[in-house]
PLY file of the C-alpha trace (Angstrom):
ply
format ascii 1.0
element vertex 361
property float x
property float y
property float z
element edge 360
property int vertex1
property int vertex2
end_header
93.47 112.63 101.36
94.69 116.02 100.24
96.80 115.33 97.14
94.81 115.42 93.91
96.28 112.10 92.78
94.97 110.48 95.99
91.31 111.25 95.33
88.79 108.37 95.06
88.86 106.39 91.83
86.35 104.45 89.80
86.41 100.68 89.55
82.82 100.07 88.48
80.56 102.79 87.11
78.84 104.75 89.84
81.20 103.68 92.62
84.21 105.57 93.93
86.92 103.56 95.69
89.99 104.24 97.79
92.91 104.56 95.33
95.02 102.03 97.24
93.60 98.52 97.22
94.82 95.22 98.65
96.49 92.47 96.64
95.87 89.07 98.22
98.60 86.88 96.73
100.81 87.10 99.88
98.11 85.71 102.17
97.75 82.55 100.06
101.10 81.05 101.02
103.30 78.84 98.80
101.75 77.18 95.74
102.81 75.45 92.52
100.64 75.48 89.40
101.67 73.50 86.31
105.23 73.33 87.58
105.62 77.06 88.27
105.62 78.91 91.60
102.52 81.09 91.94
102.40 81.71 95.69
104.27 83.48 98.46
106.06 82.71 101.69
104.09 81.04 104.47
101.92 83.52 106.37
100.03 82.91 109.61
96.33 82.96 108.73
95.28 84.90 111.82
97.88 87.57 111.09
96.66 87.73 107.49
93.04 88.23 108.55
94.09 90.94 110.99
96.03 92.61 108.16
92.99 92.63 105.88
90.80 94.02 108.65
93.34 96.71 109.45
93.50 97.76 105.79
89.70 97.95 105.76
89.72 100.13 108.86
92.25 102.42 107.16
89.96 102.88 104.16
90.71 100.07 101.69
87.68 99.09 99.64
89.10 96.99 96.77
90.46 93.50 97.45
91.98 91.50 94.61
92.46 87.74 94.71
92.75 84.79 92.31
91.87 81.12 92.28
95.56 80.38 91.76
96.83 82.31 94.83
97.55 79.51 97.24
95.25 77.40 95.04
92.21 78.78 96.85
93.80 79.47 100.24
94.01 83.22 99.60
90.28 83.27 98.91
89.45 81.34 102.07
91.54 83.67 104.23
89.92 86.70 102.59
86.56 85.05 103.25
87.30 85.05 106.99
87.80 88.81 106.81
84.71 89.40 104.67
82.57 87.63 107.26
83.46 90.44 109.70
82.69 93.52 107.57
79.63 94.72 105.64
79.66 93.26 102.15
78.65 96.64 100.75
81.88 98.19 102.09
84.20 96.17 99.84
84.69 95.38 96.17
86.04 91.94 95.32
88.00 91.34 92.13
89.00 87.78 91.29
91.20 86.56 88.46
90.57 83.17 86.83
92.20 81.34 83.96
95.63 80.38 85.26
94.27 77.38 87.15
92.22 74.94 85.10
92.11 71.96 87.45
91.15 68.83 85.55
89.27 70.72 82.86
90.08 70.68 79.17
90.63 74.45 79.15
90.49 77.19 81.76
87.94 79.15 79.71
85.55 76.31 78.93
82.02 77.10 80.05
82.01 74.33 82.63
85.32 75.44 84.14
84.33 79.12 84.32
81.06 78.29 86.07
82.89 75.91 88.41
85.62 78.40 89.29
83.14 81.21 89.99
81.02 78.93 92.17
84.07 77.68 94.08
85.38 81.22 94.50
82.04 82.36 95.91
82.08 79.44 98.34
85.67 80.15 99.39
84.89 83.83 99.96
81.48 83.25 101.52
79.79 85.70 99.14
77.00 85.50 96.60
78.54 87.69 93.94
81.89 89.02 92.71
82.28 92.64 91.72
84.82 91.96 88.96
85.79 88.67 87.33
89.11 89.07 85.50
90.39 86.76 82.77
94.07 86.04 83.38
95.26 85.71 79.78
94.33 85.92 76.12
94.60 82.21 75.25
91.18 80.85 74.29
92.56 77.71 72.70
93.60 76.96 69.11
91.86 79.38 66.75
89.97 80.81 69.75
88.00 77.60 70.13
86.66 78.57 73.58
86.08 82.25 72.96
82.39 82.08 72.02
81.42 79.90 74.95
83.53 81.98 77.34
81.79 85.14 76.13
78.35 83.54 76.51
79.23 82.17 79.94
80.44 85.55 81.17
77.23 87.18 79.94
75.19 84.54 81.74
77.14 85.13 84.96
76.47 88.87 84.67
72.78 88.32 83.91
72.42 86.02 86.94
74.11 88.52 89.27
77.01 86.23 90.07
79.40 88.88 88.77
78.94 92.60 88.21
81.70 93.40 85.72
84.14 91.62 83.43
87.86 92.35 83.44
90.86 91.33 81.36
94.50 91.00 82.34
96.50 92.95 79.75
100.26 93.34 79.23
101.64 96.72 80.27
102.88 97.40 76.75
100.86 96.33 73.70
102.94 95.80 70.61
101.75 96.87 67.18
100.95 93.48 65.70
99.45 92.46 62.37
95.71 92.32 61.81
95.06 88.87 63.29
92.84 87.78 66.13
94.32 84.29 66.52
96.82 84.02 69.41
98.52 81.10 67.64
100.10 83.75 65.41
102.21 84.76 68.39
100.94 88.31 68.97
99.39 87.67 72.40
100.20 91.18 73.62
99.38 93.14 70.49
96.98 96.05 70.22
95.16 94.20 67.46
94.64 91.14 69.64
93.25 93.07 72.56
91.13 95.32 70.36
89.54 92.14 69.05
89.02 90.66 72.53
87.67 93.96 73.84
85.03 93.97 71.13
84.14 90.34 71.86
84.05 90.48 75.67
83.27 94.14 76.45
85.34 94.29 79.67
84.82 97.17 82.05
88.16 96.71 83.85
91.71 96.19 82.59
94.25 94.67 84.98
98.00 94.98 84.47
101.38 94.83 86.19
102.95 98.28 86.48
105.70 98.46 89.08
107.76 101.70 89.18
110.55 100.29 86.96
108.02 99.53 84.21
107.83 101.96 81.25
105.93 105.20 81.75
102.13 105.38 81.53
102.20 107.40 78.32
105.07 105.41 76.85
105.19 104.68 73.14
107.89 102.20 72.21
109.61 101.48 68.94
107.31 100.09 66.29
104.25 101.95 67.57
103.73 99.96 70.78
101.39 101.64 73.26
100.84 101.28 76.98
97.76 99.67 78.48
96.84 103.13 79.80
96.73 104.53 76.25
94.64 101.52 75.27
92.20 102.12 78.14
91.91 105.84 77.34
91.25 105.08 73.69
88.59 102.55 74.63
86.98 105.01 77.04
84.81 102.64 79.07
87.59 100.67 80.77
89.16 101.38 84.16
92.52 99.97 85.21
93.88 98.05 88.18
97.63 98.07 88.88
99.42 95.04 90.32
102.86 94.77 91.90
103.57 98.45 92.72
106.33 97.18 95.04
107.69 94.67 92.49
106.57 91.78 94.69
108.08 93.48 97.72
111.56 93.84 96.23
111.36 97.65 96.03
111.14 97.84 99.83
114.84 96.92 100.02
114.16 94.07 102.47
115.75 91.47 100.24
119.43 91.11 99.47
121.18 89.18 96.67
121.55 86.14 98.92
117.86 86.09 99.95
116.26 82.68 99.51
112.61 82.05 98.66
110.68 78.81 98.96
109.99 76.72 95.81
106.31 77.76 95.91
107.10 81.48 96.16
106.77 83.40 92.89
109.82 85.48 93.91
112.00 82.36 93.60
112.04 83.13 89.86
114.40 86.06 90.55
118.07 85.16 90.23
120.77 86.47 92.60
121.88 88.71 89.71
118.42 90.30 89.54
118.32 90.79 93.30
121.76 92.36 93.24
120.72 94.85 90.54
117.58 95.81 92.47
119.47 96.13 95.75
122.12 98.32 94.12
119.53 100.34 92.21
117.73 101.29 95.42
120.87 102.93 96.80
119.95 106.41 95.60
116.48 106.14 97.15
117.97 104.97 100.43
120.29 107.96 100.49
117.42 110.40 99.91
114.49 108.86 101.78
116.06 106.51 104.34
116.92 102.83 104.58
113.74 101.75 106.37
111.70 99.41 104.13
108.58 101.37 105.06
110.13 104.55 103.66
111.03 102.85 100.37
107.56 101.29 100.16
105.97 104.71 100.66
108.05 106.16 97.80
107.05 103.35 95.43
103.35 103.52 96.32
103.13 107.30 96.05
105.03 107.13 92.76
102.57 104.60 91.31
99.51 106.43 92.64
100.72 109.68 91.07
101.91 108.12 87.82
98.63 106.25 87.33
96.05 108.75 88.63
93.03 106.92 87.22
93.95 103.42 88.41
93.31 101.39 91.55
96.79 100.46 92.83
96.93 97.08 94.60
99.57 96.50 97.27
99.99 93.13 98.93
99.93 92.79 102.71
100.47 89.92 105.13
100.52 91.58 108.57
98.73 94.45 110.34
102.05 96.30 110.56
102.43 96.11 106.78
98.89 97.40 106.30
99.71 100.33 108.58
102.89 101.06 106.62
101.17 100.94 103.22
98.40 103.32 104.22
100.54 105.65 106.33
101.04 109.23 105.14
98.59 108.91 102.26
97.28 112.33 103.18
100.62 113.95 102.35
101.60 114.68 98.78
104.81 113.57 97.08
106.67 116.69 95.97
107.55 117.30 92.34
111.26 117.06 93.16
110.84 113.75 94.97
108.72 112.38 92.13
111.29 113.39 89.51
114.11 111.90 91.58
112.21 108.61 92.00
111.45 108.56 88.29
115.11 108.90 87.36
116.08 106.21 89.84
113.44 103.72 88.71
114.28 104.39 85.05
117.94 103.62 85.71
116.90 100.44 87.51
114.69 99.40 84.60
117.52 99.96 82.13
119.90 97.90 84.24
117.42 95.05 84.53
116.90 95.24 80.77
120.63 94.91 80.15
120.72 91.90 82.48
117.88 90.26 80.58
119.55 90.95 77.25
122.78 89.37 78.47
120.91 86.12 79.10
119.57 85.89 75.54
121.43 83.18 73.55
123.51 84.59 70.71
0 1
1 2
2 3
3 4
4 5
5 6
6 7
7 8
8 9
9 10
10 11
11 12
12 13
13 14
14 15
15 16
16 17
17 18
18 19
19 20
20 21
21 22
22 23
23 24
24 25
25 26
26 27
27 28
28 29
29 30
30 31
31 32
32 33
33 34
34 35
35 36
36 37
37 38
38 39
39 40
40 41
41 42
42 43
43 44
44 45
45 46
46 47
47 48
48 49
49 50
50 51
51 52
52 53
53 54
54 55
55 56
56 57
57 58
58 59
59 60
60 61
61 62
62 63
63 64
64 65
65 66
66 67
67 68
68 69
69 70
70 71
71 72
72 73
73 74
74 75
75 76
76 77
77 78
78 79
79 80
80 81
81 82
82 83
83 84
84 85
85 86
86 87
87 88
88 89
89 90
90 91
91 92
92 93
93 94
94 95
95 96
96 97
97 98
98 99
99 100
100 101
101 102
102 103
103 104
104 105
105 106
106 107
107 108
108 109
109 110
110 111
111 112
112 113
113 114
114 115
115 116
116 117
117 118
118 119
119 120
120 121
121 122
122 123
123 124
124 125
125 126
126 127
127 128
128 129
129 130
130 131
131 132
132 133
133 134
134 135
135 136
136 137
137 138
138 139
139 140
140 141
141 142
142 143
143 144
144 145
145 146
146 147
147 148
148 149
149 150
150 151
151 152
152 153
153 154
154 155
155 156
156 157
157 158
158 159
159 160
160 161
161 162
162 163
163 164
164 165
165 166
166 167
167 168
168 169
169 170
170 171
171 172
172 173
173 174
174 175
175 176
176 177
177 178
178 179
179 180
180 181
181 182
182 183
183 184
184 185
185 186
186 187
187 188
188 189
189 190
190 191
191 192
192 193
193 194
194 195
195 196
196 197
197 198
198 199
199 200
200 201
201 202
202 203
203 204
204 205
205 206
206 207
207 208
208 209
209 210
210 211
211 212
212 213
213 214
214 215
215 216
216 217
217 218
218 219
219 220
220 221
221 222
222 223
223 224
224 225
225 226
226 227
227 228
228 229
229 230
230 231
231 232
232 233
233 234
234 235
235 236
236 237
237 238
238 239
239 240
240 241
241 242
242 243
243 244
244 245
245 246
246 247
247 248
248 249
249 250
250 251
251 252
252 253
253 254
254 255
255 256
256 257
257 258
258 259
259 260
260 261
261 262
262 263
263 264
264 265
265 266
266 267
267 268
268 269
269 270
270 271
271 272
272 273
273 274
274 275
275 276
276 277
277 278
278 279
279 280
280 281
281 282
282 283
283 284
284 285
285 286
286 287
287 288
288 289
289 290
290 291
291 292
292 293
293 294
294 295
295 296
296 297
297 298
298 299
299 300
300 301
301 302
302 303
303 304
304 305
305 306
306 307
307 308
308 309
309 310
310 311
311 312
312 313
313 314
314 315
315 316
316 317
317 318
318 319
319 320
320 321
321 322
322 323
323 324
324 325
325 326
326 327
327 328
328 329
329 330
330 331
331 332
332 333
333 334
334 335
335 336
336 337
337 338
338 339
339 340
340 341
341 342
342 343
343 344
344 345
345 346
346 347
347 348
348 349
349 350
350 351
351 352
352 353
353 354
354 355
355 356
356 357
357 358
358 359
359 360
């Protein structure tokens, strides 16, 4: 890798990783959790395993999954791949907290122990490199926070997990000085400062597709990006999800595209899909209409915009793995980066106007 923004990156202290990791939601297939789609389209398991192996052969070292992806199926498919490569050659990050099963709360001590044990069984491994908490809800008045903190420490002490992570919104609003999520400031700097002090996470995980606000963005009211938060905290590294906006930035999907009820992309309306399809027109004119070309633009844009983060791109076939890792030794020019930035900003603004038009008046 020749471009400076494509150099190895830190996930856990003392370990350098390939900057492009693998997101494992697509290999889990369709799934519904608490009435909401959390999965993907159906994928042949053998093709998915081949895709994971191909990504590994191309240099991928970080694989990110969740207990809610396919309700465990993503983990089991990833486990088939892990059985064929040295465990020391990969880092496994797993998010928990969205799926609580029959438990009282996702972050109860019993549920956390159970989910880690089940994840290890699904993956066929004895330890997880990073365990990421999916959200900031620890129950009314943070009822489960103390036991979650103690449980996470116990899991670290036992060697079941190496590092703790937190899922954080891309933009943290400037909220009042309260630590209780019942006050409604789930994504505030104050809230996450409090949780950071309580849990001491080493990794922050966030969604940051190209249309999202810039890494150094400061919004009205003093809101700061998760990257500013991580820099201020110093010890935290970041993982980036959805660099292709769940595949929509590849241009493969049109306004009339249909997704299965268990596919998370079914939440997009035809109006959203039309805006995205139209917004990609300028990129098609400059870089080509091939979905692989548009995917390359989006991935290089995210890798350059977030030079300290592991960027996670989903794959479901060996061909997709090849496309994602192709040309990573060639640098995106300044002109191409600026052009992509203008295009993605215009797309973000258009999606924002669409969202505002749906707000009841």
